[in-house]
N, C-alpha and C positions, 0 to 999 in steps of 0.2 A: 089758748088752753090754760085754764086756771090750775091752781095747786091740787084741787080735789081730782080733777080729770087726769092730771099727770100721775097722781098716786094710783088711781084705778088702772091706768094704762100699764104702769110698771108692775103692778100686782098680777094683772092678767098675763103679761109677758113672762114673768118669772114662773107662773103655773104652767104655761105652754112649754117653756123651755125645759122644765123638769120632766115633762111627759115625753119629750122628744128623744131622739137618738144622737149619740155623739157624731161629730164630723168625721172622725176616723174610727172605723174603716167604712162606715155606711156611705156617706156622701162621696168619699174618695173612690170607692168601688164603682158607684154609679157613674161618676164623671169619667173614670178610666174606661169603663165599658162603652160609654157613648163616644169617647175619643177614638177608641179602636174601631168602632163601627163606622165613624166618619172617614177614617183613614182607609178602611177596607173599601168603602164606596168610591173614594177618589181613585184608588188603585184599579178597581174594576172598570171605572169609566175610562181611565187612561189606556187600559189594555184593549177595551172594546172599541172606543171611539178614536183613540189616538190623539196626537197633539196637532193643533192647527198651526203649522209652521209657515205655510204659504210658499210662494215661489222664491227663488234666490234673488237677492238684491242686485239691481242693475243700476249702476251710477250714471249710465248714459241716457236713461229714459227721463222724460219730463212729464210723463202722464201718471206716475206712481201716486197713489192716494194714501198718504200715511194715516193710520188710524190707531188710537191707543186701545188698551184693553177696556172691556165694557165697564169695569168699575171706575174708570177714569173719564168716562164720557161727560160727566157733569163738569169736571174741570176743563175738559177739551172745549165744551160749548161756552163756558164762562170766559175762557181765553179768547174765543172767537167773537164774543159779544163785546168785551171790553177792548175797544180799539186804541185809545190813547196809549202810547208806549210807556208813559210815566206810571200808569196804573197797572201794568202787566204783572209786576212783582207782587203788588198788593192783592190782586185778584187770585193769583195762582198759588201764592205762598202765605201772604199775610192773613187773609180771611180764613182759609182752612186751618192754619196753625192756631189762630185765635179761638176758633170753634173747638178744636181738639183740646186746647188748654182749659176752656170753660167746661168741657165734658169731664176731664180728669178731676177738676176741682168741684164737681157737682156735689159729692158727699160732704164737702166742707161748708159750702154756702147754702145748701138746701137742708136745713136741720129740722124741718117740720115733721111731725109724726104722721100726718095724713098721707095715705097712699092711694086713695081712690081718685081716679082721673078727674071726676066732676068736682072734687073738692080742691083741686090744684089747677085752677084755670090757666094761670100764667105758664106753668111748666107744660101743661097739656097742649095749649095753643102753640107754644114755642116748638115743641116736638113735632106737631102736625105741620107747622110752617116749614121747618127744616127738611123733614122727610118729603113733603110735597114739592119744595123747591128743587131738591136733589133729584127727585123722580122726573120732574118736568125737564130739567136741564139734561138728564140722562137720555130722555126720549128725543130731545132736539139734537143732542150730540150724536145719537145713533142714526138719525135720519138726515143729517146735514150733508150737503154736497161736498165734492172734493175741493181742495184749496184753489184749484184753477177754475172754479165755477165763476160765471159772470151773470149779473142780474140786470145789465143795461138793456133797456127796452128800446125797440125801434121807434123812431120819431114818427109823427103824423105824416111827414113828407115821404118817408120810406114806405110806410103802410099804403099811402096813396099811389105809389108806383107799381103796386101789384105783387103777385106771389113770387115772381122771379127776383125782384129786389129784396123781398123778405128773406128768401132762401140765401141770397148772397150775403145779406147782413148777418144771419146766424152762422153761416160758414166762416166769415171773417172773424166774428166774435170768438168762435171756437178755436180758430187757428191762433189768434192773439193770446188766448188763455193757455193753450197747450204748449206754445213755443216759449213760454217763460218770460213774456214781456213784463209781467207784473213784478218780476224781481227787481226791476229798475224804474218802472213807471207806475203811476197810480191811475186806475180807471174806476170811477165811481167810488164805491166803498172798499175796493180791493186793491192790492198792490202796495208798493212802497213809495215813499216820498223822494226817492233819488237812487242813484245819481241822475237819472233821466228826468225830463219834465213831465208834468201831469198831462195825461191824454184825454181827460174827461171831455174837454171842449176843443180838441185839437183841430177839428174840422172848421171851426170859426177863425182860426189863426193862420192855417196853412192850406193852400189849395190842393186838390188831389195830385196834381203833377209834382208839387213840392214833397208831398208825403211819399210818393213813389220814388223820387230821387233819393230821399233820405233812407228809405229801406234798402235801396241798391247800394248806395255809397254813404254809409252813416259815419258819424264822428265816433272815434274810440271812446269808451270801451264797447259800444254797441256793435254787435255782429251784423254782417250783411245778410239780408234775406233774399238775395238774388237767386238762390238755389231753390226757392219755393216753386212748386208747379204753377204754371200761368194762371190756372183757375183760382187757386188759393191765394196767390199774390194779388190778383185783381179783387178778390173778396176782402182781403185785409185792407187794401186801399179804400174800397167802398165803405167798409165798416168805420174806419177811422175818419173818413171824410164826412160821415153822417153825424159824428159826435159834435154837437154845437150847443 
């Protein structure tokens, strides 16, 4: 923008400003009216629909699926995608904080007079990218499975053994996930790196009889799984034995 265009802009702005109305009480009255309307709608929805409190917390269950509020789904999914522990703080605190700081500083570093989106391609594309990324992560976070979910697929050997073997595999996989084995072991992309060993290829290292003995008489702090029903116990042994 050259000096002539700047002077024309300031002249037009001063004319429009002189024809307008003062901020108080006109704009204040409109904002106050809209604020009261929004509060009234929230109160009405609270009375009609009630609060979604859910069931009482049970510390003894291992099947509880913790979920954040919907407006945190994008951070929830980002935390799930970023697996290295060293980058967890950067993904959940560093990046959102940096984006918020840049948003607050927007009036200071964006001093251009243009307001039409097509004349501000960088700002427009940046806004579309951020909104699209947050929307996509929100969608994924809303539809993601529980933290006990497992994605390990049966091997060709298990598939070749027929439907009964497949049913046993999926039952064992479900029991392993629901009984909290991933708190100490890692299976595929899920679980922790300790204190127990990784179980992704446990079937190649230990025979089924050894796996069964370990489940019945494990080394502390691993609990014993001898109390499992026989069908579930056999399914867990079969599932772990197939991991190679």
